[in-house]
All heavy atoms as TSV, in Angstrom:
chain	resi	resn	atom	element	x	y	z
A	1	MET	N	N	-105.059	84.010	145.436
A	1	MET	CA	C	-105.290	85.437	145.387
A	1	MET	C	C	-106.768	85.718	145.616
A	1	MET	O	O	-107.612	84.927	145.230
A	1	MET	CB	C	-104.867	85.999	144.033
A	1	MET	CG	C	-103.395	85.964	143.806
A	1	MET	SD	S	-102.725	86.789	142.343
A	1	MET	CE	C	-104.060	87.281	141.364
A	2	SER	N	N	-107.042	86.844	146.211
A	2	SER	CA	C	-108.422	87.256	146.425
A	2	SER	C	C	-108.489	88.781	146.395
A	2	SER	O	O	-107.483	89.464	146.550
A	2	SER	CB	C	-108.957	86.730	147.750
A	2	SER	OG	O	-108.218	87.259	148.826
A	3	VAL	N	N	-109.684	89.282	146.187
A	3	VAL	CA	C	-109.907	90.731	146.176
A	3	VAL	C	C	-110.405	91.137	147.552
A	3	VAL	O	O	-111.292	90.501	148.115
A	3	VAL	CB	C	-110.927	91.128	145.085
A	3	VAL	CG1	C	-111.238	92.613	145.159
A	3	VAL	CG2	C	-110.407	90.757	143.708
A	4	ILE	N	N	-109.814	92.200	148.093
A	4	ILE	CA	C	-110.236	92.717	149.386
A	4	ILE	C	C	-110.692	94.163	149.228
A	4	ILE	O	O	-110.345	94.829	148.260
A	4	ILE	CB	C	-109.110	92.638	150.437
A	4	ILE	CG1	C	-107.923	93.519	150.031
A	4	ILE	CG2	C	-108.675	91.205	150.679
A	4	ILE	CD1	C	-106.971	93.829	151.161
A	5	VAL	N	N	-111.479	94.626	150.184
A	5	VAL	CA	C	-111.939	96.012	150.215
A	5	VAL	C	C	-111.198	96.724	151.346
A	5	VAL	O	O	-111.273	96.308	152.501
A	5	VAL	CB	C	-113.464	96.107	150.457
A	5	VAL	CG1	C	-113.903	97.555	150.529
A	5	VAL	CG2	C	-114.225	95.360	149.388
A	6	VAL	N	N	-110.473	97.769	151.006
A	6	VAL	CA	C	-109.792	98.594	152.008
A	6	VAL	C	C	-110.768	99.714	152.361
A	6	VAL	O	O	-110.875	100.716	151.650
A	6	VAL	CB	C	-108.457	99.157	151.465
A	6	VAL	CG1	C	-107.775	100.008	152.520
A	6	VAL	CG2	C	-107.561	98.027	150.988
A	7	LYS	N	N	-111.503	99.516	153.443
A	7	LYS	CA	C	-112.595	100.428	153.796
A	7	LYS	C	C	-112.135	101.861	154.029
A	7	LYS	O	O	-112.866	102.806	153.765
A	7	LYS	CB	C	-113.348	99.898	155.006
A	7	LYS	CG	C	-114.119	98.634	154.687
A	7	LYS	CD	C	-114.917	98.144	155.861
A	7	LYS	CE	C	-115.643	96.872	155.481
A	7	LYS	NZ	N	-116.425	96.342	156.585
A	8	LYS	N	N	-110.914	102.042	154.490
A	8	LYS	CA	C	-110.404	103.398	154.722
A	8	LYS	C	C	-110.250	104.175	153.414
A	8	LYS	O	O	-110.281	105.389	153.418
A	8	LYS	CB	C	-109.059	103.344	155.441
A	8	LYS	CG	C	-109.162	102.915	156.872
A	8	LYS	CD	C	-107.804	102.920	157.539
A	8	LYS	CE	C	-107.923	102.494	158.985
A	8	LYS	NZ	N	-106.626	102.497	159.657
A	9	ARG	N	N	-110.087	103.471	152.304
A	9	ARG	CA	C	-109.915	104.139	151.012
A	9	ARG	C	C	-111.250	104.348	150.296
A	9	ARG	O	O	-111.328	105.098	149.337
A	9	ARG	CB	C	-108.984	103.321	150.129
A	9	ARG	CG	C	-107.583	103.244	150.743
A	9	ARG	CD	C	-106.604	102.791	149.769
A	9	ARG	NE	N	-106.343	103.924	148.880
A	9	ARG	CZ	C	-105.365	103.956	148.013
A	9	ARG	NH1	N	-104.561	102.947	147.901
A	9	ARG	NH2	N	-105.193	104.994	147.239
A	10	CYS	N	N	-112.300	103.670	150.749
A	10	CYS	CA	C	-113.615	103.767	150.109
A	10	CYS	C	C	-114.403	104.904	150.756
A	10	CYS	O	O	-114.652	104.882	151.960
A	10	CYS	CB	C	-114.375	102.456	150.263
A	10	CYS	SG	S	-115.991	102.466	149.464
A	11	PRO	N	N	-114.829	105.907	149.969
A	11	PRO	CA	C	-115.546	107.039	150.542
A	11	PRO	C	C	-116.933	106.682	151.067
A	11	PRO	O	O	-117.490	107.403	151.876
A	11	PRO	CB	C	-115.637	108.039	149.394
A	11	PRO	CG	C	-115.487	107.230	148.163
A	11	PRO	CD	C	-114.629	106.060	148.528
A	12	GLN	N	N	-117.509	105.587	150.614
A	12	GLN	CA	C	-118.824	105.130	151.057
A	12	GLN	C	C	-119.884	106.223	150.964
A	12	GLN	O	O	-120.722	106.380	151.833
A	12	GLN	CB	C	-118.739	104.574	152.476
A	12	GLN	CG	C	-117.798	103.396	152.571
A	12	GLN	CD	C	-117.727	102.805	153.945
A	12	GLN	OE1	O	-118.723	102.771	154.658
A	12	GLN	NE2	N	-116.572	102.332	154.332
A	13	SER	N	N	-119.824	106.999	149.900
A	13	SER	CA	C	-120.821	108.051	149.701
A	13	SER	C	C	-121.427	107.961	148.299
A	13	SER	O	O	-122.013	108.915	147.828
A	13	SER	CB	C	-120.164	109.428	149.896
A	13	SER	OG	O	-119.112	109.587	148.943
A	14	HIS	N	N	-121.234	106.822	147.659
A	14	HIS	CA	C	-121.733	106.648	146.294
A	14	HIS	C	C	-121.891	105.159	145.996
A	14	HIS	O	O	-121.426	104.312	146.758
A	14	HIS	CB	C	-120.747	107.270	145.296
A	14	HIS	CG	C	-119.419	106.578	145.260
A	14	HIS	ND1	N	-118.461	106.774	146.223
A	14	HIS	CD2	C	-118.918	105.676	144.397
A	14	HIS	CE1	C	-117.406	106.027	145.941
A	14	HIS	NE2	N	-117.653	105.346	144.847
A	15	ARG	N	N	-122.546	104.869	144.899
A	15	ARG	CA	C	-122.626	103.483	144.436
A	15	ARG	C	C	-121.258	103.103	143.894
A	15	ARG	O	O	-120.632	103.857	143.159
A	15	ARG	CB	C	-123.678	103.319	143.334
A	15	ARG	CG	C	-125.096	103.524	143.804
A	15	ARG	CD	C	-125.574	102.503	144.805
A	15	ARG	NE	N	-125.705	101.187	144.179
A	15	ARG	CZ	C	-125.748	100.046	144.862
A	15	ARG	NH1	N	-125.681	100.050	146.168
A	15	ARG	NH2	N	-125.871	98.905	144.243
A	16	CYS	N	N	-120.795	101.951	144.265
A	16	CYS	CA	C	-119.470	101.485	143.853
A	16	CYS	C	C	-119.446	101.302	142.330
A	16	CYS	O	O	-120.237	100.524	141.785
A	16	CYS	CB	C	-119.154	100.168	144.546
A	16	CYS	SG	S	-117.598	99.430	144.035
A	17	PRO	N	N	-118.565	102.012	141.621
A	17	PRO	CA	C	-118.521	101.882	140.162
A	17	PRO	C	C	-118.057	100.504	139.702
A	17	PRO	O	O	-118.357	100.083	138.588
A	17	PRO	CB	C	-117.537	102.970	139.730
A	17	PRO	CG	C	-116.756	103.314	140.937
A	17	PRO	CD	C	-117.616	103.000	142.118
A	18	SER	N	N	-117.366	99.777	140.553
A	18	SER	CA	C	-116.866	98.450	140.180
A	18	SER	C	C	-117.972	97.405	140.090
A	18	SER	O	O	-117.772	96.338	139.514
A	18	SER	CB	C	-115.788	97.997	141.162
A	18	SER	OG	O	-114.674	98.859	141.090
A	19	LEU	N	N	-119.142	97.706	140.655
A	19	LEU	CA	C	-120.271	96.774	140.556
A	19	LEU	C	C	-120.597	96.443	139.099
A	19	LEU	O	O	-120.943	95.310	138.776
A	19	LEU	CB	C	-121.531	97.375	141.208
A	19	LEU	CG	C	-121.553	97.474	142.722
A	19	LEU	CD1	C	-122.712	98.358	143.164
A	19	LEU	CD2	C	-121.656	96.116	143.351
A	20	ARG	N	N	-120.458	97.439	138.237
A	20	ARG	CA	C	-120.842	97.272	136.824
A	20	ARG	C	C	-119.861	96.429	136.029
A	20	ARG	O	O	-120.221	95.903	134.990
A	20	ARG	CB	C	-120.968	98.640	136.157
A	20	ARG	CG	C	-122.047	99.515	136.746
A	20	ARG	CD	C	-122.244	100.783	135.922
A	20	ARG	NE	N	-121.030	101.569	135.764
A	20	ARG	CZ	C	-120.706	102.632	136.480
A	20	ARG	NH1	N	-121.530	103.033	137.423
A	20	ARG	NH2	N	-119.607	103.292	136.266
A	21	VAL	N	N	-118.608	96.329	136.477
A	21	VAL	CA	C	-117.597	95.665	135.655
A	21	VAL	C	C	-117.286	94.234	136.067
A	21	VAL	O	O	-116.611	93.523	135.325
A	21	VAL	CB	C	-116.284	96.479	135.607
A	21	VAL	CG1	C	-116.526	97.840	134.994
A	21	VAL	CG2	C	-115.638	96.581	136.961
A	22	CYS	N	N	-117.761	93.791	137.199
A	22	CYS	CA	C	-117.472	92.428	137.650
A	22	CYS	C	C	-118.176	91.423	136.738
A	22	CYS	O	O	-119.409	91.408	136.659
A	22	CYS	CB	C	-117.914	92.215	139.091
A	22	CYS	SG	S	-117.559	90.546	139.689
A	23	PRO	N	N	-117.405	90.570	136.043
A	23	PRO	CA	C	-118.021	89.647	135.085
A	23	PRO	C	C	-118.829	88.524	135.728
A	23	PRO	O	O	-119.653	87.899	135.062
A	23	PRO	CB	C	-116.825	89.084	134.316
A	23	PRO	CG	C	-115.689	89.186	135.268
A	23	PRO	CD	C	-115.957	90.443	136.069
A	24	VAL	N	N	-118.613	88.279	137.031
A	24	VAL	CA	C	-119.333	87.189	137.696
A	24	VAL	C	C	-120.268	87.694	138.796
A	24	VAL	O	O	-120.792	86.915	139.593
A	24	VAL	CB	C	-118.354	86.139	138.263
A	24	VAL	CG1	C	-117.627	85.427	137.146
A	24	VAL	CG2	C	-117.372	86.759	139.244
A	25	LYS	N	N	-120.463	89.019	138.854
A	25	LYS	CA	C	-121.371	89.651	139.836
A	25	LYS	C	C	-121.012	89.257	141.272
A	25	LYS	O	O	-121.876	88.937	142.086
A	25	LYS	CB	C	-122.835	89.295	139.534
A	25	LYS	CG	C	-123.268	89.571	138.115
A	25	LYS	CD	C	-123.259	91.035	137.821
A	25	LYS	CE	C	-123.775	91.290	136.417
A	25	LYS	NZ	N	-123.164	92.390	135.765
A	26	ALA	N	N	-119.710	89.315	141.585
A	26	ALA	CA	C	-119.236	88.934	142.913
A	26	ALA	C	C	-119.220	90.103	143.893
A	26	ALA	O	O	-118.888	89.919	145.057
A	26	ALA	CB	C	-117.838	88.329	142.814
A	27	ILE	N	N	-119.565	91.303	143.427
A	27	ILE	CA	C	-119.546	92.484	144.287
A	27	ILE	C	C	-120.980	92.919	144.574
A	27	ILE	O	O	-121.781	93.050	143.660
A	27	ILE	CB	C	-118.791	93.649	143.620
A	27	ILE	CG1	C	-117.389	93.211	143.201
A	27	ILE	CG2	C	-118.727	94.856	144.552
A	27	ILE	CD1	C	-116.675	94.234	142.347
A	28	SER	N	N	-121.259	93.137	145.854
A	28	SER	CA	C	-122.572	93.652	146.229
A	28	SER	C	C	-122.362	94.866	147.132
A	28	SER	O	O	-121.280	95.073	147.684
A	28	SER	CB	C	-123.397	92.582	146.948
A	28	SER	OG	O	-122.750	92.170	148.130
A	29	GLN	N	N	-123.422	95.656	147.249
A	29	GLN	CA	C	-123.341	96.856	148.083
A	29	GLN	C	C	-124.726	97.173	148.612
A	29	GLN	O	O	-125.706	97.155	147.862
A	29	GLN	CB	C	-122.799	98.027	147.267
A	29	GLN	CG	C	-122.589	99.280	148.066
A	29	GLN	CD	C	-122.068	100.427	147.220
A	29	GLN	OE1	O	-122.272	100.485	146.020
A	29	GLN	NE2	N	-121.387	101.360	147.861
A	30	VAL	N	N	-124.797	97.475	149.898
A	30	VAL	CA	C	-126.044	97.881	150.530
A	30	VAL	C	C	-125.982	99.384	150.722
A	30	VAL	O	O	-125.092	99.892	151.411
A	30	VAL	CB	C	-126.246	97.171	151.885
A	30	VAL	CG1	C	-127.496	97.688	152.570
A	30	VAL	CG2	C	-126.313	95.665	151.696
A	31	GLY	N	N	-126.895	100.092	150.071
A	31	GLY	CA	C	-126.891	101.553	150.163
A	31	GLY	C	C	-125.565	102.111	149.701
A	31	GLY	O	O	-125.075	101.771	148.629
A	32	PHE	N	N	-124.957	102.946	150.530
A	32	PHE	CA	C	-123.659	103.517	150.212
A	32	PHE	C	C	-122.556	102.959	151.098
A	32	PHE	O	O	-121.477	103.533	151.210
A	32	PHE	CB	C	-123.695	105.041	150.346
A	32	PHE	CG	C	-124.583	105.715	149.342
A	32	PHE	CD1	C	-125.467	106.697	149.735
A	32	PHE	CD2	C	-124.527	105.370	148.010
A	32	PHE	CE1	C	-126.285	107.338	148.810
A	32	PHE	CE2	C	-125.339	105.995	147.067
A	32	PHE	CZ	C	-126.212	106.975	147.477
A	33	LEU	N	N	-122.807	101.815	151.737
A	33	LEU	CA	C	-121.775	101.188	152.546
A	33	LEU	C	C	-120.670	100.639	151.648
A	33	LEU	O	O	-120.832	100.558	150.428
A	33	LEU	CB	C	-122.375	100.061	153.386
A	33	LEU	CG	C	-123.421	100.470	154.418
A	33	LEU	CD1	C	-123.992	99.240	155.104
A	33	LEU	CD2	C	-122.831	101.428	155.433
A	34	ALA	N	N	-119.572	100.244	152.241
A	34	ALA	CA	C	-118.464	99.678	151.473
A	34	ALA	C	C	-118.941	98.420	150.749
A	34	ALA	O	O	-119.759	97.654	151.278
A	34	ALA	CB	C	-117.306	99.338	152.395
A	35	PRO	N	N	-118.454	98.194	149.541
A	35	PRO	CA	C	-118.852	96.994	148.804
A	35	PRO	C	C	-118.349	95.725	149.504
A	35	PRO	O	O	-117.395	95.776	150.287
A	35	PRO	CB	C	-118.180	97.176	147.442
A	35	PRO	CG	C	-117.075	98.134	147.668
A	35	PRO	CD	C	-117.494	98.998	148.803
A	36	VAL	N	N	-119.007	94.622	149.202
A	36	VAL	CA	C	-118.642	93.320	149.767
A	36	VAL	C	C	-118.315	92.388	148.615
A	36	VAL	O	O	-119.050	92.334	147.626
A	36	VAL	CB	C	-119.808	92.752	150.612
A	36	VAL	CG1	C	-119.489	91.358	151.120
A	36	VAL	CG2	C	-120.139	93.687	151.763
A	37	ILE	N	N	-117.224	91.658	148.750
A	37	ILE	CA	C	-116.801	90.709	147.728
A	37	ILE	C	C	-117.218	89.311	148.151
A	37	ILE	O	O	-116.884	88.853	149.246
A	37	ILE	CB	C	-115.264	90.736	147.538
A	37	ILE	CG1	C	-114.741	92.150	147.340
A	37	ILE	CG2	C	-114.852	89.796	146.412
A	37	ILE	CD1	C	-115.222	92.848	146.101
A	38	ASP	N	N	-117.952	88.618	147.293
A	38	ASP	CA	C	-118.325	87.231	147.537
A	38	ASP	C	C	-117.171	86.354	147.062
A	38	ASP	O	O	-116.967	86.162	145.863
A	38	ASP	CB	C	-119.604	86.883	146.782
A	38	ASP	CG	C	-120.110	85.477	147.059
A	38	ASP	OD1	O	-119.295	84.598	147.408
A	38	ASP	OD2	O	-121.325	85.251	146.908
A	39	GLU	N	N	-116.381	85.845	147.994
A	39	GLU	CA	C	-115.185	85.076	147.657
A	39	GLU	C	C	-115.507	83.790	146.887
A	39	GLU	O	O	-114.658	83.295	146.148
A	39	GLU	CB	C	-114.399	84.760	148.918
A	39	GLU	CG	C	-113.788	85.999	149.548
A	39	GLU	CD	C	-112.979	85.678	150.788
A	39	GLU	OE1	O	-112.578	84.505	150.961
A	39	GLU	OE2	O	-112.751	86.599	151.579
A	40	ASP	N	N	-116.704	83.255	147.070
A	40	ASP	CA	C	-117.086	82.036	146.349
A	40	ASP	C	C	-117.317	82.312	144.863
A	40	ASP	O	O	-117.119	81.434	144.032
A	40	ASP	CB	C	-118.343	81.410	146.961
A	40	ASP	CG	C	-118.086	80.863	148.355
A	40	ASP	OD1	O	-116.933	80.450	148.631
A	40	ASP	OD2	O	-119.026	80.856	149.165
A	41	LYS	N	N	-117.726	83.528	144.535
A	41	LYS	CA	C	-117.979	83.896	143.136
A	41	LYS	C	C	-116.769	84.537	142.466
A	41	LYS	O	O	-116.571	84.401	141.272
A	41	LYS	CB	C	-119.147	84.880	143.047
A	41	LYS	CG	C	-120.490	84.304	143.353
A	41	LYS	CD	C	-121.548	85.388	143.181
A	41	LYS	CE	C	-122.930	84.910	143.514
A	41	LYS	NZ	N	-123.907	86.002	143.354
A	42	CYS	N	N	-115.963	85.268	143.235
A	42	CYS	CA	C	-114.853	86.054	142.693
A	42	CYS	C	C	-113.818	85.155	142.012
A	42	CYS	O	O	-113.389	84.143	142.579
A	42	CYS	CB	C	-114.191	86.853	143.810
A	42	CYS	SG	S	-112.816	87.880	143.251
A	43	ILE	N	N	-113.411	85.562	140.806
A	43	ILE	CA	C	-112.394	84.818	140.061
A	43	ILE	C	C	-111.055	85.570	140.044
A	43	ILE	O	O	-110.138	85.187	139.314
A	43	ILE	CB	C	-112.875	84.514	138.625
A	43	ILE	CG1	C	-113.213	85.809	137.873
A	43	ILE	CG2	C	-114.056	83.539	138.646
A	43	ILE	CD1	C	-113.549	85.620	136.405
A	44	SER	N	N	-110.943	86.620	140.832
A	44	SER	CA	C	-109.713	87.420	140.974
A	44	SER	C	C	-109.171	87.910	139.636
A	44	SER	O	O	-107.964	87.924	139.414
A	44	SER	CB	C	-108.637	86.615	141.716
A	44	SER	OG	O	-109.073	86.270	142.997
A	45	CYS	N	N	-110.071	88.353	138.759
A	45	CYS	CA	C	-109.650	88.835	137.442
A	45	CYS	C	C	-109.013	90.221	137.517
A	45	CYS	O	O	-108.248	90.607	136.643
A	45	CYS	CB	C	-110.816	88.842	136.466
A	45	CYS	SG	S	-112.111	90.042	136.871
A	46	GLY	N	N	-109.348	91.000	138.559
A	46	GLY	CA	C	-108.753	92.310	138.746
A	46	GLY	C	C	-109.474	93.455	138.058
A	46	GLY	O	O	-109.052	94.601	138.187
A	47	LYS	N	N	-110.547	93.178	137.320
A	47	LYS	CA	C	-111.262	94.266	136.638
A	47	LYS	C	C	-111.760	95.306	137.630
A	47	LYS	O	O	-111.659	96.501	137.390
A	47	LYS	CB	C	-112.429	93.714	135.823
A	47	LYS	CG	C	-112.012	93.014	134.567
A	47	LYS	CD	C	-113.222	92.596	133.765
A	47	LYS	CE	C	-112.788	91.921	132.483
A	47	LYS	NZ	N	-113.931	91.590	131.640
A	48	CYS	N	N	-112.292	94.864	138.750
A	48	CYS	CA	C	-112.828	95.800	139.742
A	48	CYS	C	C	-111.729	96.677	140.321
A	48	CYS	O	O	-111.938	97.855	140.580
A	48	CYS	CB	C	-113.560	95.048	140.842
A	48	CYS	SG	S	-112.530	93.891	141.781
A	49	THR	N	N	-110.539	96.119	140.512
A	49	THR	CA	C	-109.442	96.898	141.095
A	49	THR	C	C	-108.988	97.998	140.150
A	49	THR	O	O	-108.633	99.085	140.591
A	49	THR	CB	C	-108.245	96.005	141.457
A	49	THR	OG1	O	-107.709	95.404	140.281
A	49	THR	CG2	C	-108.653	94.922	142.434
A	50	ARG	N	N	-109.009	97.729	138.869
A	50	ARG	CA	C	-108.600	98.743	137.885
A	50	ARG	C	C	-109.674	99.815	137.713
A	50	ARG	O	O	-109.375	100.946	137.340
A	50	ARG	CB	C	-108.303	98.075	136.544
A	50	ARG	CG	C	-107.057	97.204	136.591
A	50	ARG	CD	C	-106.665	96.671	135.227
A	50	ARG	NE	N	-107.665	95.836	134.589
A	50	ARG	CZ	C	-107.805	94.519	134.775
A	50	ARG	NH1	N	-107.005	93.889	135.601
A	50	ARG	NH2	N	-108.725	93.841	134.133
A	51	TYR	N	N	-110.928	99.493	137.998
A	51	TYR	CA	C	-112.029	100.423	137.789
A	51	TYR	C	C	-112.310	101.308	139.013
A	51	TYR	O	O	-112.921	102.359	138.885
A	51	TYR	CB	C	-113.284	99.637	137.399
A	51	TYR	CG	C	-114.291	100.427	136.620
A	51	TYR	CD1	C	-114.058	100.754	135.290
A	51	TYR	CD2	C	-115.458	100.862	137.207
A	51	TYR	CE1	C	-114.984	101.481	134.563
A	51	TYR	CE2	C	-116.397	101.600	136.481
A	51	TYR	CZ	C	-116.151	101.903	135.163
A	51	TYR	OH	O	-117.057	102.632	134.466
A	52	CYS	N	N	-111.848	100.885	140.187
A	52	CYS	CA	C	-112.106	101.637	141.420
A	52	CYS	C	C	-111.246	102.901	141.422
A	52	CYS	O	O	-110.016	102.827	141.458
A	52	CYS	CB	C	-111.783	100.795	142.651
A	52	CYS	SG	S	-112.013	101.693	144.206
A	53	PRO	N	N	-111.867	104.095	141.416
A	53	PRO	CA	C	-111.102	105.339	141.353
A	53	PRO	C	C	-110.307	105.639	142.624
A	53	PRO	O	O	-109.346	106.401	142.588
A	53	PRO	CB	C	-112.157	106.406	141.102
A	53	PRO	CG	C	-113.415	105.838	141.665
A	53	PRO	CD	C	-113.312	104.354	141.460
A	54	MET	N	N	-110.672	105.021	143.738
A	54	MET	CA	C	-110.000	105.301	145.014
A	54	MET	C	C	-108.977	104.230	145.382
A	54	MET	O	O	-108.300	104.356	146.395
A	54	MET	CB	C	-111.048	105.412	146.138
A	54	MET	CG	C	-112.101	106.469	145.895
A	54	MET	SD	S	-111.436	108.111	145.592
A	54	MET	CE	C	-110.828	108.522	147.186
A	55	GLY	N	N	-108.895	103.164	144.613
A	55	GLY	CA	C	-107.969	102.084	144.933
A	55	GLY	C	C	-108.389	101.293	146.157
A	55	GLY	O	O	-107.556	100.688	146.829
A	56	ALA	N	N	-109.687	101.292	146.444
A	56	ALA	CA	C	-110.183	100.598	147.629
A	56	ALA	C	C	-110.295	99.086	147.418
A	56	ALA	O	O	-110.329	98.335	148.391
A	56	ALA	CB	C	-111.544	101.152	148.030
A	57	LEU	N	N	-110.351	98.647	146.174
A	57	LEU	CA	C	-110.393	97.216	145.896
A	57	LEU	C	C	-108.997	96.790	145.468
A	57	LEU	O	O	-108.406	97.384	144.561
A	57	LEU	CB	C	-111.407	96.916	144.789
A	57	LEU	CG	C	-112.848	97.306	145.119
A	57	LEU	CD1	C	-113.739	97.136	143.905
A	57	LEU	CD2	C	-113.378	96.483	146.263
A	58	GLN	N	N	-108.470	95.783	146.143
A	58	GLN	CA	C	-107.100	95.343	145.864
A	58	GLN	C	C	-107.037	93.820	145.813
A	58	GLN	O	O	-107.725	93.139	146.558
A	58	GLN	CB	C	-106.156	95.848	146.957
A	58	GLN	CG	C	-106.105	97.358	147.039
A	58	GLN	CD	C	-105.204	97.850	148.142
A	58	GLN	OE1	O	-104.572	97.078	148.848
A	58	GLN	NE2	N	-105.157	99.167	148.311
A	59	VAL	N	N	-106.180	93.317	144.927
A	59	VAL	CA	C	-105.950	91.874	144.836
A	59	VAL	C	C	-104.817	91.530	145.785
A	59	VAL	O	O	-103.766	92.147	145.762
A	59	VAL	CB	C	-105.593	91.446	143.394
A	59	VAL	CG1	C	-105.246	89.971	143.340
A	59	VAL	CG2	C	-106.733	91.745	142.447
A	60	ARG	N	N	-105.048	90.555	146.623
A	60	ARG	CA	C	-104.017	90.093	147.570
A	60	ARG	C	C	-103.816	88.624	147.422
A	60	ARG	O	O	-104.651	87.887	147.099
A	60	ARG	CB	C	-104.431	90.391	149.010
A	60	ARG	CG	C	-104.541	91.858	149.299
A	60	ARG	CD	C	-103.313	92.323	150.058
A	60	ARG	NE	N	-103.244	93.753	150.055
A	60	ARG	CZ	C	-103.329	94.505	151.135
A	60	ARG	NH1	N	-103.480	93.963	152.295
A	60	ARG	NH2	N	-103.233	95.814	151.037
């Protein structure tokens, strides 16, 4: 399983709120672009997916 970013669902007009909840700091974001998941760090815990208000982060 891995976490993916569905860019069409991400408004890309704000700081990603899921950045604050990732326990291993696997999410990064440049400016207001879509967040990027570092697959080497991600433990697929799902916290970011539950915190994303737009449902742009999904576990697959």
